[in-house]
N, C-alpha and C positions, 0 to 999 in steps of 0.2 A: 410521541415524536411525530404523530400525523396529525394531520389537521382535516377533519372530515368535511367532505364536499367542498374542496376549496376551489374558487373560480379560477381558472387559469388564463382567461382572458383570450382564448382562442377565436371566439365568434367574430371578434372586430379586429383581428390582427391582420387578415389577409383578404384578398378579393374572393368572392363565390366562384366555384368551379376551377380555381386555380391554385389552391394551397393545401397544406397537410393539416393535422393537427393532432391533439392529445386523445387518446380514449376515454372514456369516462370511467370512473373509478368505482362504480357502484354495482359492476357485475362482471363475471367471466366472460372473456370475449373468445368465440371461435375463429381462429385465423384462417384456417382451411379444414375441410371435413375430408375423410377419405384418402388419406396420403398412404399409398401403398409402400411405407418404409419404416423402420424403427422397430420392429418386432424383436422377439427372442431369436437367436442364431443356432440352427441345429448343433448340437454337441456341445454348448455352452450352457451352464447352470444358471445363468441370470442375464436379464436384460441390461443390466449394468455392467456386464462385462464387454459391452459394446459402447463406445464413447458416444456422447450426445450428438445429435444433429441439429441442434437448434440453438440460435444465437438471437439475443435480443439487443438491438442498438438505439440509444437515443441520439438525434441530431439536434443539438442545440439550436443551430443556425434556421432550422425549419420547424422547431418545436414539435418534433415528430418521432414517434417510435417505428422503428422498422423490425419485422419479423423474419429471420432467416433460417431456412430448414431444407432438408433434402426430401425429395420424393422420388418415385418411380413412374416416369412416363414412358410407356410402351417399353418397360424393361429397361430403360436407360436412365440411371439415376441422375439427377440434376440438382444444383443448388437453385433454389427459387427464393423470392421474396416479396412480401406484401407490406404496404404501409397503411396507418390510419388516416383516412381521408375524410373530412367533414364538410359538407356542403349545405349551406342554409340550415344549419343546425341539426342535419341527420348525418349521421356517422356511419361509416363502414370500412372494412378492410378492402383495399385497392385491388386491381387486377394483379394477376401473378407474372411476376417478372423473372425471366431466367437470366441469372449471374453468369453461368458460364455457357459455352458455345456448343450445344449438343452434336452439330455436324463436325466438331473437332475434338471435344473431350467427351468421355464416358465415365459412368460410375463416379460422378462428382459429390463430394461431401465434406463435412466438417468445416463449415463457413464459419469465419470469424470477422466481424465488421468493424469500422471505426470512421467518424466524421473525417472527411475531406473538404479543402476549401471549395464550396459550390457543389459539393456531392459527398458521396460516400465511398469509401474503399472496402472491399471485400476480399479476403484469402480464404483458399479452399484448396482441396486436393483433387486430383482427378488423373486418369491415364488417357493418352491419346486413343481416339476412336480407331478402331482396327489393330490396336497394339496386340500381337500374340501372346504377350506376357499380361495378363489382367491384372496382376498385382504391381505392376511398375507405375506406381503413382508418382506424380511430382507436384508442387506447390505452385499455384496459379493465384493471380489477382484480377480484379475487374473493378470499374468504377460506375456508379449511378450518378447521371447528372440532374441536378434538381430543377433546372430550367426546361430541359426537353423530357424530362421524366423518363430517361431511357438509359439501358445499359450499354457501355462502351465494348470495345474489343479487348478481349483477355489477353494477359500477358504471362507467359511461363516463367516463374521465378527461379526454380531450381531444374536442374537436368541430371538426375542421378541414374546410374544403370540398375540399381535394384528398387529403390524407393525412397521418397521424401514425403512424408504424412502428418497429418494432424496439426496442421498451422494455428498459431494463435498470433494474432495481429493487434499492434499497440504501437502509440506515438508518443514520443518524449516531448517534455515542456520546451525543449529547444528545435523541435521541428523533425527531429530524425524519427523514421518509421523503422519499426522491428516485427518480423515474422520470425517466431521461433518455432522449431519444428523437429521432427524426429527423422533421422535419415538412415537408412539401412533396415535389415530385418534381423531380429534375433540379438545378435551382438552390436546393437545400433549406437548411433552418435546423437548427440543434441545439437543442432546448429542454428546460428542465428543470422537472417538475412537482413541487411541494414540498407535504407535509402534515404537519401537527403535531398532527393528532387522529386518528391511526393509519388514516387513509386515508379518513376520512369526506367531507372537502373537500380540494380540491387547488388551488394557485395555481400559473400558469405563468409562468416567466422564460425570457428568451432568453440562450442561451449564445454562440451564434455565428450569423451570417447569411450567406446566399450563398455557402455552401461548395462548391457545384458538383460534385456527384458522386451517382452513382445509389444507392449505399449507402455511406452515412457509418459505419454500423455502431458508433454511440456507447456507450462503457461508462463506468462510474463507480465511484468508491470514496469511503470515508469516513476521516478520521483518527481511530483509535482514542482519541486523547489529548485532542483539543481541537475535534473535530466538524466541521473544514473538510471541503468537499466539493470532489470533482475529477471531471472530465469529459474523456474522450480520444476521439479519432475520427480517422478519416483523410478526405481530401479534396483538392479542387484549387481552392485559392483564388486562386491566381497566374493561372488560366486557360491553362496551359501544357502541358495534357494529361499532367501528372505528378501523382503521388499523394504527399502528404505527410501525416505525423501530427502531431497537435495536441494540447496540454492545456491546461485551464483551472482555476483553483481560485477556491472562494467560502469568504470566512471570515465570511460573515453568513448562514450557513443557507441559501444559495441564492438570496438576495434580489438581490446583483449578482454578476458574475463578473469574474475578470482578463482582460485582452486575451488572444487566442490566443498561445501559445507553441509553437514549433515544436520538437518532440523529434526528428524525423528528417525529413531534407529528400529528397524525391523526386528522380531523375534518370534519365536514359536508362538502362534496363537497371537500374533500382534503384528499384522502386514501394514505398512504405511503408504497409502496410495493416493492418487489423483488430487494433487495440490492445487489450489487457487490463490493468488497473491494480489493485494494492493498496497500502496505505499501511502503513508499520511504525510502532513506537512512537516512532521518532525524526523523525517527521514527514518521512520521505523517501518518495518515490514510487518504486515498482518497475513496471515496464511490460516485457510483451513485444508483439512485432507480427511481422508477416509481410514479409520484404523480398523480393518477387519480382523477377525478372530480365527482365520484359518491357520492350521498348524504351519503351512509353509506357503510358497508362492503359487502352488498349484491350483489355489483357490481362485487365482485371477484377481481382478481388481475387487470384486464385491465380496470374496471370500466364500461364496456358496459352493458346497461340495457335495459329493453323492451321499455322504455320511451325515449330512445334516445342514443345518443353518449355521453359519459361524461368521456373522456379520457383526459388526461393533459402530459405535456412535462416531460422528463427525468431530473432529478435535480443532481447536483453535490455538494457534501460536502466534506470540507477537515478539519481535526481536529487532536487532539492527546489526549494521556491520562495524566494526572496528579495524579500520584497514580491511584487510581481506579475511578477517575471522567474525564468524557469525556469534553473536552474543545473544542469549535468550533472556527476554524479560518476563514473559508471562506464558502459561500454558492451562488448557482446561478443555473437558468435552463440552460440545454445545447442549446436549442434552444427556446427562448422566442416567445410568440404569436404574439408580434408586427412585428419581422423578418419574420414569415411565412405568417402574413397577407400582406405584401408587396410584396410576390412572385406572378409571373404570374399565372394565373389560367384560369380555363374554367368554373367557376360558373356562374349562372344565376343572381348572385346579387354582388354587391361590397364587399369582405370580410372586416371584421373588427374584432378588438381584440375580440369582444362579441361573434361574431357568428362564429369564427374559433376555432375549438378544435386541440390543437397541437399535433404534434408528439407523435403517440402512436402505438398500436401494436408492441411494442417494443419487448416484450416476454423475460423478463430479459435483460435489457440494461447492456452489459459486459463491464467491464474495463480490460485492459491489461497494463502492464509496461515493459518498456524496460530500463534496468539497465547499463548506460554507464559507462565510467572511472570516468567521473564527474557528468553528468547530468542524470536526470531521464526523460523519455518520456512517458506520458500517452496516451493511446488510448482507445475510446470507440466505441462500435459498437450498432446500434440500427436499427430498421425498422420505416419507417416515410413517411408520406404523409401529408395533412391535409383535413379536413373535413368541410363541411358546415351544420351548424345546423339551421334547419328550426323553427323560433319562432312561426309560425303559427301552424303547426302540431305537434311540438316536435319531429319530426324524423330526419333522417340525411341521406346525401347523400355524395359520395366521389366526389370530383371535384379538379381540378388542376392537378399536376403531378401525376403519378402513384406511388403507393407504391414500395420503393426501399430500399435496405440496404445502410445505411449510416455510415460514420466514422468521427469522430473529434480527434485531438490531442492537448496535452497541455505539453509544455516544463518546467520541473521543474529543475532550475539552482541547481549547487552545493552550491550556497550561500541561496538556499531555496526560493527562489522568483519564482512566477509562471507567465509564458508568457501570460497566458489566453487561453482559448479554441479557436482554429481555426475555420474559417467557415467549415460547414458540406462538405464532399466529398462524392461522389456517390460510392459506392462498386458494387452493383449488376448491371446488365444490362438488364432488361426487356424492350422488345420493345413495343413501343406504340400499335402495332397491338395485342400482348398479353396481355397488360394491358387491352385493350378493352375487351378481352375475359375473364377477371377477373383472369388473373395469379399473384399470390400474393407471395411474400417473408415473411418467417415466421421463428420463433425460431434461431435467429442468435447467433452466439457464436465468441467470440474474444480470440485469444490465450492469456492465463493468464500472461505467462512470455514470453515476446515479445524479439526474436533474432535481431540480426543485419540484417538479412534477411527481417524484416518487421513482421508485425502482420498477422496472417491467419485469415480469416473471414469465418465460415462454417455455412451455412443456409439452408432451404428448400424453394422450390418454387413449387406451385401447382394452378390449375385452381379452382377457385369457392370455395377455402377453403377445398377441398376435396382430399383425396388420389386417386391415387397413386401420391406421390412426388418425386422430384428429390433433391439429395442432392448437394449443390453447393459450391464451394469454390474460394476464390480470396486472393491474395497477392499483396497489392496496389504497393508495392516496397520496396527497401532496405532503411534502414534509414540513413540518412546523418550522418556520423561519424567524421566530422569536429569538433564537438564538443568535440571528444575525441582525439584531437591532442596534448593534455597536459597530460603527464604521471607523476604522483605524486609520484616520486621514493621514497623519505623519507621525512618524517615530524615528528619531536618530539611529543609524545602525552603530555608530560610535560617538563617544565623548572623550575628548582630551582630559587627561587627568589634571585637575586644578581649575578646570572650566565647569561650567553649567550649560543645561540645554533644556530645550522644551519640546514637548510632543502634543499632538491634538487628536482627540477622539470626538467623533459626532455621535450623539445619542438619539435615537429616534423613539418616538411614542406613536405606534401605529393605530392605538384606539382612538376612535372619533368622539368617544364619550367620557372616558376616564383619565382622571390626571395620574401621572406616573412619577413616582420617587426613586430615585436610584441612590443607593449607598455603596460607597467603594471601601473595602476592607483590604490593609495590607500591613505587613510587618516591616517591609524594607524601609529603612531611615533615608535611603538615597534616592527614594522617589515619592512624590508627593502628587496627589490628585486633586485639583480645585476646579469648580466649588464641589464640596462633598458634605451633605447631600446635594443632589441636582433634583429640582422638581421641574416637571415638564407638563405642559397643558396638553389637552388632547390634540391629535393630529400635529404635532409640532416636532421640532428638534433642537438640540443645543450642543454647544461644544463644551468639553472640559480640557483642562491645561495639565499636562503631565509635566512636572517640573524635575530634572536631573540634577544631582548634586554628586560630584565625584570624590569630593572630600573624604579622605579616609579609606578610599577604596584602593586594592590593588591592581596592577593592570591585568586585564584578561576578560573573559566572557562572564557577565553577570544576568542572573534572572531573577525576575520578580513576580511572584504570584499575586494576582489581585482578584478578590471575590466581588462580584456586583450582585446586589440585591435589588429586584425590580418590585417596590410596594410590596415585599414580603410575599408575593406571588409565587416567585421562582428565583433561583440562584444561575449565574453564569462565572465559571472560571476561567480568566483568561491569564496571559503571561507575557510580561515585557521582557524582552532580550535586547542587551547592549552590550558592546564591547568598550571597556574602558582602555584607552590607548595611551602610552607615554609620549609627551610631545619631545622628549629628549632621548638621545642615544648616548651612553655612556661604554666606553671601549678601553680594554687594556690593549696597549699598542705593542708593547715588548716588555718582557720581564724576566729575571734571572731564574734557573732552576734550583740556586743554592746560594748561601751567602756565610761567610766566617763570623765568628763571634767578634764583637768590636769593630766590625767593618760596616760602610753603609750599604743599605739593600735600595737599590735604584730601580726605577720602573718610568715608564711613559704611558700616558693615557689621553684619550680624546673625549670632547664632549661635544654635541651637534643639537642645534634646534632644528627640529624635523619640519616645522610649520612656517607658514608665511607671516606669523604674527611674533611681536615681542613675547617672550616668556620669562617671567619670573620664577627663580627656582632656587634651590639650595644644593650643594655639592660637598661631600665629605667622604672620609675613608674610615672603615672598620676593620680590626684584625681578629684573627682566631687562633687560638693556641692548638697544639697538638691535642687531637681528641675532639675539637670543633668547639671547645669552650670558648665564648666571647672575651676578649681582652678588657680588663677592668677598667681601661680609660677610653673605651669606644665612646664616641669616635676620637681616635687617636689624632686625627688631623681633621679640621674644620667644625662646624660647616661654614662655608663660605656662601654669601648671598649675593645675587645679582640678577640682572635683567639681560638676557640674551636676545640680540637683534635677530630679526627674521633669517632663517636659513643659515645662521651663524654655526660655524665649526672651527675648532682648534684644538691643537695638540700640545701637551706642557709635559715636563718632566717633574717627577717627584721622588724624595727618598726619605729614609729613617735609619736612625744608627740601631744595630742590633747589640742588646748589651751583652756584656762578657758573661754574665751568668745565666744566660738564655740556655735551655735544655737542648742537648743536640738531637738531631733527627728532624722528623717531620710527620706529615705535612703541616707546616703553618699556611695561614691563607689570609691575604689582604684583598678587600673588596672596595672598588671606587663605585660611588652612588650618588644619584641625582634625584631631587624631588623635594619633600619636606622633612628634614632631620626631626627625630631619628627614626620614625616608624613608617612613613609613607614613602616607599621606594618606588619611583616610577620606571628607573632603568638603573643597571648595574652590570659590573663584569668584575670577574674575581680571578686572581692567580695563586698558585701553590708554590712553595718554596721550602728547602730544607735549611737546617742550620749546621755548619760543619766547624770542626775544630780551627 
């Protein structure tokens, strides 16, 4: 899924001394050395009990990665940023720019960034300089101007008397900005601040109340297709000292939110924490979270406790919302214990599934998504090794490979199928010598919106879990865009029943040497692709025509999977979606609830042509007996054939005599139908009645 040493064209894209660029992918970059921030906190059992203070942002308009991180300047914590600058082929990380204003805010942290037109917006929490309550944090934003390469004036978004912390910033496809954060302390709420004027003003809405956890760590995501917003967090709403993971959806731009939906249920030795979410083009939510093995919530986010290491693997869940209800589609661990138990190690005993605690110290396992023309590609970053658990002493020791930053990927095809998670790939490069001196990575962040240039991973490295720390960056390499060689130029969203339609795809051969043959395979009788196969000369493109035929299809949404084979080198699964729409509307206008034996059953119906074109169609009536069996004479009236003028509508009466021997009771049913009799029903309306003496 990665192209080694791909050329990204930055050298020629902008003027020297005045542009940004993408860092090279062949080595780990040091963004900042000696940052006095990010170590273990006294009294806590793990560095992952402290949320990550690093954020990697890619800005498409500038083709540039930014690294946001927290550091301690003269004991005044500040959010700072650097970007990768390339001048005449020499690359370096830029000067350090301070996002917050040190003379106004103190102890700033937890940055989250996103591209803004002409710049970048960053959300972070801080408290006012000189505030006698050092824990009274609130959420602020600031912007970076790409023209002046300067930070602006910060804006306070929230004003809460206790605290508003851990902001996560995102923007929807319809231009709404969302900052989701934790409000209060202990029995805290999850809130969303919404802006539709690029951050000039913000309106707060409540996502959840009384979640009852010290660190909810809310994260958010936006649907790229319809703008729906999502918020996920961990908490103890049942007051049972167990940590669950929840998700909410908003379909109205954050004004209202669905009830909490439980994605992962906590249990003894299974605490579900630190969710990270993205949404694909099929409106499906992908989530990773940490499942630690602490007996209860007292183990914190990591699950590390005094009685030993009780951490578990990061988990993956995929699902969607049906109305306000969460529907789970898939669930699996990213690296299960059996896989890790089989890795080479330096433990003094043979590792087993029972005595190896898997993948942890993840510190927010983070998801990113690359949105290609046809397929989506998921990336997850986490920190991992494995540890031995001594059954004799209840303690733990690190053995096997040293801790490193790792990544995995998962291709989600245009047809919606998942390729499954890849094997993990090492991102960091801590030497054996440094590992022996207890150099550890932590607080890894993955670029949320992944560009073609590839995911950017930003993390810390320090010795013995204590500052100073170095901020590190690595871009594994560019994404293989061969999956995007099909340009879907035109596809109808809907086709009227009785009609045909066409769509157009453009197929590209990127090779400048080899001929490319594309075969199309589909089982759908209503969709044809021509020409099939298609042969392309080197460095050329050609169009194929998709022919839609609605004959025999019912109204509604239809999907057609198409498998493309490119010269038997690789395959691509795509899916065509179309809605078959009735051009007619048939309606029962009025009808009786009962009729006596021997009497005439009378009703009125209407038929309308809902299009601006003449429509040839048939109309008929079917009857159904008590119990639902069709009448043997169906259609008992019609079919009548004719052509309806554009936008035609008319109402008419109809009647049928009820036989004297008709069984009493009901319900009987009569249906008025339009389309092609007897089986192609484009539109129908029915009514029920009873037969009385």
